[in-house]
VMD Tcl script that draws the C-alpha trace (Angstrom):
set ca {
  {69.79 20.79 -208.30}
  {70.37 24.99 -209.45}
  {73.84 24.96 -208.06}
  {74.79 22.18 -209.66}
  {74.36 23.60 -212.73}
  {75.63 26.57 -212.11}
  {78.66 25.20 -211.10}
  {78.99 23.30 -214.46}
  {78.04 26.86 -216.40}
  {80.58 28.77 -214.84}
  {82.98 26.01 -215.32}
  {82.24 26.48 -218.67}
  {82.65 29.88 -218.89}
  {86.29 29.70 -217.53}
  {87.16 27.29 -220.12}
  {86.58 29.82 -222.62}
  {89.88 31.61 -221.51}
  {91.77 29.46 -222.95}
  {90.53 31.00 -226.13}
  {89.95 34.45 -225.16}
  {92.30 35.57 -222.10}
  {95.96 37.12 -223.03}
  {98.61 34.41 -223.32}
  {100.98 35.06 -220.06}
  {104.02 33.03 -219.81}
  {105.16 32.61 -216.10}
  {107.59 35.65 -215.94}
  {104.79 37.82 -216.78}
  {102.88 35.66 -214.50}
  {105.12 35.82 -211.67}
  {106.27 39.91 -212.08}
  {106.49 41.96 -209.31}
  {104.34 45.07 -209.32}
  {103.52 47.64 -206.82}
  {104.36 51.27 -205.54}
  {106.77 50.17 -202.52}
  {107.73 53.43 -201.24}
  {104.71 55.39 -201.73}
  {104.41 55.74 -197.27}
  {107.73 57.12 -195.70}
  {107.92 55.75 -192.11}
  {110.91 55.95 -189.80}
  {112.18 52.46 -189.84}
  {113.92 52.55 -186.03}
  {111.32 50.91 -184.20}
  {111.90 48.60 -181.35}
  {109.14 45.82 -182.42}
  {108.09 44.68 -185.72}
  {104.39 43.76 -185.89}
  {103.41 41.21 -188.72}
  {100.31 39.95 -189.97}
  {100.04 36.59 -192.50}
  {96.87 36.11 -194.38}
  {95.21 34.33 -196.81}
  {92.26 36.09 -197.57}
  {90.36 33.83 -200.15}
  {91.07 36.21 -203.36}
  {89.68 38.80 -201.55}
  {86.36 38.06 -201.56}
  {84.84 39.51 -198.42}
  {86.85 42.42 -198.81}
  {85.47 45.38 -196.80}
  {85.44 42.27 -194.06}
  {89.27 42.25 -194.28}
  {89.60 45.48 -194.77}
  {88.19 45.87 -190.86}
  {89.74 42.99 -189.90}
  {93.75 44.74 -190.82}
  {92.33 48.11 -189.64}
  {91.26 46.53 -186.07}
  {94.98 44.65 -185.95}
  {97.00 47.95 -187.42}
  {99.97 45.62 -188.21}
  {103.36 47.38 -189.91}
  {103.35 44.56 -191.94}
  {101.22 42.94 -194.11}
  {101.46 39.24 -195.92}
  {98.65 38.39 -197.88}
  {97.90 35.06 -199.68}
  {95.04 34.33 -202.54}
  {95.45 38.43 -203.62}
  {93.38 39.08 -206.96}
  {94.14 41.35 -209.37}
  {91.48 41.51 -212.17}
  {89.92 39.01 -211.37}
  {85.56 39.18 -212.00}
  {85.06 37.05 -208.17}
  {86.06 40.24 -206.62}
  {85.21 43.07 -209.08}
  {87.99 43.20 -210.86}
  {89.42 45.14 -208.17}
  {93.54 45.37 -207.79}
  {92.82 43.94 -204.29}
  {96.47 44.65 -202.83}
  {96.54 48.23 -204.43}
  {93.07 48.65 -202.88}
  {94.11 47.59 -199.13}
  {97.54 48.96 -199.21}
  {95.45 52.64 -200.20}
  {92.78 52.46 -197.79}
  {95.33 51.71 -194.98}
  {97.81 54.08 -196.34}
  {100.40 51.43 -196.84}
  {103.15 50.39 -199.70}
  {102.89 47.43 -201.61}
  {104.32 44.77 -203.72}
  {102.26 41.61 -205.43}
  {103.69 38.74 -207.59}
  {100.98 36.67 -209.18}
  {101.36 32.50 -208.87}
  {98.34 32.07 -211.37}
  {96.62 33.60 -214.50}
  {93.09 32.63 -213.70}
  {91.62 31.79 -216.91}
  {87.88 33.01 -217.71}
  {88.47 35.64 -214.78}
  {89.80 38.81 -216.70}
  {87.62 41.31 -218.28}
  {89.01 42.52 -222.11}
  {92.39 41.94 -222.78}
  {93.35 42.60 -219.12}
  {94.70 39.25 -217.34}
  {93.31 37.90 -214.32}
  {96.25 37.55 -211.01}
  {95.91 35.85 -208.05}
  {98.86 35.41 -205.87}
  {101.05 37.28 -203.26}
  {101.01 40.37 -201.73}
  {103.04 42.89 -199.39}
  {101.57 45.67 -197.42}
  {104.21 47.81 -195.03}
  {104.25 51.58 -193.46}
  {107.83 50.75 -193.93}
  {109.44 51.46 -197.05}
  {109.54 48.04 -199.48}
  {113.34 47.07 -200.53}
  {114.19 44.28 -203.13}
  {111.15 42.99 -203.78}
  {111.43 39.43 -206.19}
  {109.25 36.51 -206.98}
  {111.26 33.23 -205.96}
  {109.09 30.87 -208.27}
  {109.25 27.78 -207.25}
  {111.55 24.74 -209.41}
  {109.13 22.12 -207.81}
  {105.92 22.20 -209.23}
  {102.73 20.78 -209.59}
  {102.18 21.26 -213.38}
  {99.58 19.00 -214.42}
  {97.20 19.69 -211.91}
  {96.54 23.04 -212.38}
  {97.37 23.48 -216.38}
  {94.39 20.70 -217.31}
  {92.25 21.60 -214.15}
  {88.97 22.19 -216.05}
  {87.32 23.36 -212.82}
  {89.72 25.89 -212.35}
  {91.99 26.91 -215.28}
  {95.56 28.71 -214.57}
  {98.73 28.98 -216.37}
  {101.71 29.17 -213.38}
  {103.01 28.22 -210.47}
  {103.70 28.67 -206.68}
  {106.20 30.90 -205.66}
  {107.27 33.11 -202.38}
  {107.61 36.77 -202.69}
  {110.57 37.98 -201.06}
  {111.28 41.69 -200.02}
  {113.29 43.50 -197.23}
  {111.56 45.90 -194.80}
  {113.02 47.33 -191.93}
  {116.18 45.12 -192.25}
  {114.76 41.98 -192.48}
  {114.34 39.70 -195.11}
  {110.68 38.26 -195.80}
  {109.15 35.38 -197.29}
  {105.73 35.15 -198.31}
  {104.58 31.95 -199.41}
  {101.77 29.65 -200.45}
  {102.84 25.99 -200.13}
  {101.46 23.92 -202.97}
  {97.89 21.99 -201.60}
  {96.49 18.71 -202.20}
  {98.54 16.69 -200.02}
  {101.60 16.25 -201.59}
  {104.16 16.38 -198.71}
  {107.40 15.34 -200.90}
  {106.62 18.47 -202.97}
  {105.67 20.85 -200.47}
  {108.93 20.06 -198.39}
  {110.91 20.58 -201.63}
  {109.39 23.86 -201.82}
  {110.16 25.27 -198.59}
  {113.98 23.56 -199.21}
  {114.17 26.32 -201.70}
  {112.92 29.20 -199.90}
  {115.83 28.33 -196.94}
  {118.51 27.87 -199.52}
  {117.73 30.99 -200.98}
  {117.98 32.93 -197.74}
  {121.10 31.09 -196.98}
  {122.64 32.14 -200.13}
  {121.13 35.71 -200.42}
  {121.04 36.85 -197.27}
  {122.94 34.24 -195.05}
  {123.47 36.75 -192.24}
  {120.57 39.07 -191.98}
  {117.43 38.81 -189.70}
  {114.60 36.50 -191.93}
  {111.03 35.66 -191.28}
  {108.82 32.88 -193.82}
  {105.60 33.02 -193.62}
  {102.61 32.16 -195.05}
  {100.11 28.82 -195.98}
  {102.26 25.54 -195.23}
  {99.29 23.52 -196.21}
  {101.03 21.06 -194.00}
  {100.08 18.08 -192.29}
  {99.03 17.64 -188.35}
  {102.14 19.38 -186.78}
  {103.44 16.35 -185.34}
  {104.57 14.77 -188.72}
  {104.83 17.89 -190.52}
  {108.01 17.48 -192.17}
  {108.17 20.85 -193.69}
  {108.13 22.26 -190.00}
  {110.56 20.11 -189.47}
  {113.01 21.11 -192.13}
  {112.64 24.66 -190.82}
  {113.27 23.81 -187.16}
  {116.99 21.79 -188.39}
  {117.74 25.27 -190.53}
  {117.20 27.18 -187.04}
  {114.22 28.70 -187.28}
  {111.89 29.83 -184.43}
  {107.69 29.61 -184.53}
  {107.23 33.56 -183.86}
  {103.72 32.28 -181.97}
  {105.46 29.75 -179.19}
  {103.86 26.61 -178.75}
  {101.55 24.95 -181.18}
  {100.18 22.30 -179.61}
  {97.00 23.44 -178.53}
  {96.97 25.87 -181.34}
  {93.50 26.04 -182.80}
  {93.03 25.85 -186.54}
  {93.51 28.58 -188.87}
  {91.78 26.90 -192.04}
  {88.18 25.91 -191.91}
  {88.34 22.26 -192.57}
  {91.21 21.41 -190.68}
  {91.96 20.16 -187.67}
  {95.11 21.50 -187.03}
  {97.14 25.06 -188.00}
  {98.23 25.25 -191.56}
  {98.97 28.99 -191.30}
  {102.27 29.95 -190.05}
  {105.45 33.05 -189.20}
  {108.47 31.25 -188.29}
  {111.83 33.50 -187.78}
  {115.68 33.42 -187.44}
  {117.44 36.24 -185.30}
  {114.76 38.28 -184.41}
  {112.73 38.15 -180.56}
  {109.78 36.23 -180.46}
  {107.31 38.24 -178.66}
  {102.98 38.28 -178.57}
  {101.29 36.38 -181.20}
  {98.00 35.18 -181.98}
  {95.45 33.41 -184.74}
  {93.02 35.67 -184.88}
  {89.30 34.41 -185.58}
  {88.31 35.80 -188.62}
  {85.99 33.10 -190.64}
  {83.37 36.46 -191.49}
  {86.38 37.43 -193.92}
  {87.90 34.30 -195.43}
  {88.40 30.70 -195.04}
  {91.47 31.09 -193.19}
  {92.39 32.99 -190.38}
  {95.17 35.51 -189.60}
  {98.06 35.12 -187.69}
  {99.40 37.98 -185.70}
  {102.96 38.59 -184.49}
  {104.92 41.21 -182.59}
  {108.43 40.55 -182.98}
  {111.64 42.72 -181.44}
  {113.34 44.68 -184.24}
  {116.63 43.30 -185.68}
  {119.91 44.35 -183.78}
  {122.99 43.27 -183.45}
  {123.23 42.99 -179.42}
  {120.04 40.81 -179.93}
  {122.51 37.98 -180.69}
  {122.81 36.42 -177.27}
  {119.46 37.86 -176.66}
  {117.66 34.87 -173.81}
  {114.72 35.53 -176.58}
  {116.10 33.49 -179.12}
  {115.66 30.17 -178.86}
  {117.70 27.58 -180.65}
  {116.54 24.71 -183.22}
  {115.99 22.14 -180.05}
  {114.18 24.50 -177.59}
  {112.04 25.46 -180.93}
  {111.41 22.18 -181.76}
  {110.00 20.90 -178.24}
  {107.62 24.41 -178.96}
  {105.90 23.71 -181.69}
  {105.77 20.03 -181.12}
  {105.43 19.35 -177.63}
}
mol new
graphics top color blue
foreach p $ca { graphics top sphere $p radius 0.5 }
foreach p [lrange $ca 0 end-1] q [lrange $ca 1 end] { graphics top cylinder $p $q radius 0.2 }
display resetview
């Protein structure tokens, strides 16, 4: 009963954010911030290691930092990364992690978390990219397809903003870090992913590309979002997903992914880390982009990739 009253109490406190918090428009929420060139390392390398991880806002900050130090990737793609929220001690989670790991960083908000702010500073949660290499051309791709009513009138988790992909160029690879809408509306999820694929085809048609994040997909065999990536010649960087363990608590199938095009897939795995977040990080080591890789036997066409993911 005490826990029930606590939930109601916190809900009421957050609702006050409609009156007390600064009124941010979507452009302000999704504005890209960060320090993309604070660290300089040589860009030329044979491999690029990447982690994608929904860090559950950064609530278990010390455990998250410990896991990332152990994995020691070149690039980290984070979802649900808080900036200035009460629940995570008003930390700028992406900045603090980047500083501790000596990496460059950029971030873009998805939502202003009403009732989580301190003073007149806004509370934001969204995507972040950390990298040992310089980060170029960082931009937020706000989706036209949104579940707008779900969050704008939610009394338990009041928010402003909307879903997006954070796009950046790192080491010659265009990377999209995304958190596809939850809630089981697969048509909406597929439209959001289609906007990423269309942006890539228009803005970077011939560049190595990576799309990663929390896709919130249904079971793999019937996931239309994953099928649409395969039809666009993307490859699951971890290979066969038929026996892959769940990447999120409460799910029976993986919902966190790294898909690639014009990159050579290497070793990859799901890293158990439920002590740090309700999601586990997904790690992949990829062959670095090079024009000579175009005919490499490591690069799989869409048909063989479909077998890897769905068999």
